[in-house]
C-alpha positions as CSV (number, residue, x, y, z in Angstrom):
1,M,-35.5,-67.2,71.6
2,N,-35.2,-64.3,69.2
3,G,-32.4,-61.8,68.9
4,V,-28.7,-62.0,69.2
5,M,-27.4,-64.0,72.2
6,K,-24.7,-62.2,74.1
7,M,-22.4,-63.8,76.7
8,P,-23.0,-62.1,80.1
9,E,-19.3,-62.3,80.9
10,S,-16.5,-61.3,78.5
11,V,-13.9,-63.5,80.2
12,L,-14.3,-66.2,77.7
13,L,-14.1,-63.8,74.8
14,D,-11.0,-62.1,76.2
15,K,-9.2,-65.3,77.1
16,S,-9.9,-67.0,73.8
17,K,-8.6,-64.0,71.9
18,K,-5.5,-63.8,74.0
19,F,-5.0,-67.5,73.5
20,A,-5.3,-67.1,69.7
21,V,-2.6,-64.4,69.8
22,R,-0.3,-66.7,71.8
23,I,-0.9,-69.5,69.2
24,V,0.0,-67.1,66.3
25,N,3.2,-66.1,68.1
26,L,4.0,-69.7,68.8
27,Y,3.4,-70.6,65.2
28,K,5.8,-67.8,64.1
29,H,8.4,-69.1,66.6
30,L,8.1,-72.7,65.4
31,C,8.5,-71.7,61.8
32,S,11.4,-69.3,62.2
33,E,13.3,-70.9,65.0
34,K,12.5,-74.7,64.7
35,S,11.7,-74.9,60.9
36,E,8.6,-76.8,61.8
37,Y,5.7,-76.1,59.4
38,V,3.3,-79.0,59.3
39,L,2.3,-79.6,62.9
40,S,2.5,-75.9,63.7
41,K,0.0,-75.1,60.8
42,Q,-2.5,-77.6,62.3
43,L,-1.9,-75.9,65.7
44,L,-2.5,-72.5,64.1
45,R,-5.8,-73.5,62.6
46,S,-7.3,-75.2,65.6
47,G,-5.9,-72.7,68.2
48,T,-7.2,-69.6,66.5
49,S,-10.5,-71.3,65.7
50,V,-11.4,-71.5,69.4
51,G,-11.7,-67.8,69.7
52,A,-13.3,-67.4,66.3
53,N,-16.1,-69.8,67.3
54,V,-16.5,-68.1,70.7
55,R,-16.9,-64.8,68.9
56,E,-19.5,-66.4,66.5
57,A,-21.3,-67.8,69.5
58,N,-21.4,-64.4,71.1
59,N,-23.5,-63.2,68.1
60,A,-25.6,-66.3,67.8
61,Q,-29.3,-65.8,66.8
62,T,-30.7,-68.6,68.8
63,R,-29.7,-70.7,71.8
64,P,-29.1,-73.9,69.7
65,D,-26.9,-71.8,67.4
66,F,-25.0,-70.6,70.5
67,I,-24.6,-74.1,71.8
68,A,-23.4,-75.4,68.4
69,K,-20.7,-72.7,68.1
70,M,-19.5,-73.3,71.6
71,Q,-19.4,-77.0,71.0
72,I,-17.2,-76.4,68.0
73,A,-15.0,-74.1,70.0
74,L,-14.6,-76.9,72.6
75,K,-13.7,-79.5,69.9
76,E,-11.1,-77.1,68.5
77,A,-9.6,-76.6,72.0
78,G,-9.4,-80.3,72.4
79,E,-7.6,-80.6,69.0
80,T,-5.3,-77.8,70.0
81,E,-4.3,-79.7,73.2
82,Y,-3.5,-82.7,71.0
83,W,-1.2,-80.7,68.7
84,L,0.5,-79.1,71.7
85,E,1.2,-82.5,73.2
86,I,2.6,-83.8,69.9
87,L,4.9,-80.7,69.6
88,H,6.1,-81.2,73.1
89,E,6.6,-84.9,72.8
90,T,8.6,-84.5,69.6
91,D,10.8,-81.9,71.3
92,F,9.6,-78.9,69.3
93,L,8.4,-77.3,72.5
94,F,10.4,-77.2,75.8
95,K,8.5,-78.3,78.9
96,S,8.2,-74.8,80.2
97,E,6.8,-73.5,76.9
98,Y,4.4,-76.4,76.7
99,D,3.3,-76.1,80.4
100,S,2.5,-72.5,80.0
101,I,0.3,-72.6,76.9
102,A,-1.2,-76.0,77.8
103,A,-2.4,-74.5,81.0
104,D,-4.1,-71.7,79.1
105,C,-5.7,-74.3,76.8
106,S,-6.9,-76.3,79.7
107,E,-8.4,-73.2,81.3
108,L,-10.3,-72.4,78.0
109,N,-11.6,-75.9,78.0
110,K,-13.0,-75.5,81.5
111,L,-14.6,-72.2,80.7
112,L,-16.2,-73.6,77.5
113,I,-17.6,-76.6,79.4
114,A,-19.0,-74.4,82.2
115,S,-20.6,-72.0,79.6
116,L,-22.2,-74.9,77.8
117,K,-23.5,-76.5,81.0
118,T,-25.0,-73.2,82.1
119,T,-26.6,-72.6,78.8
120,K,-28.1,-76.0,78.5
121,A,-29.3,-75.9,82.1
122,N,-31.0,-72.5,81.5
123,A,-32.7,-73.9,78.4
124,K,-34.7,-76.4,80.5
């Protein structure tokens, strides 16, 4: 496969970018209102990495490159879920805050898995 791969749908690009913006805003909130800097920094790194890797995948040169970037995005989304759970279970995030952003993270996971399955199926 030659040339740049482009995602047929922009839903994943859009949702992953909006999620990154939510993560940045949550990071700012955790630092300024809760004085939490260590866990929130981990959350910031993994949560913004999801969208960055989706964007990189969108410009992949080959199908294997696309798959590799999407798999990294999926791993980062999983790590983000972990940090959100820790922040919630240590009372840095209220249940309502956690439920809202965790639902977005779960939706991203589902979209990433679906995209990977479709891409791998089309490669056969």
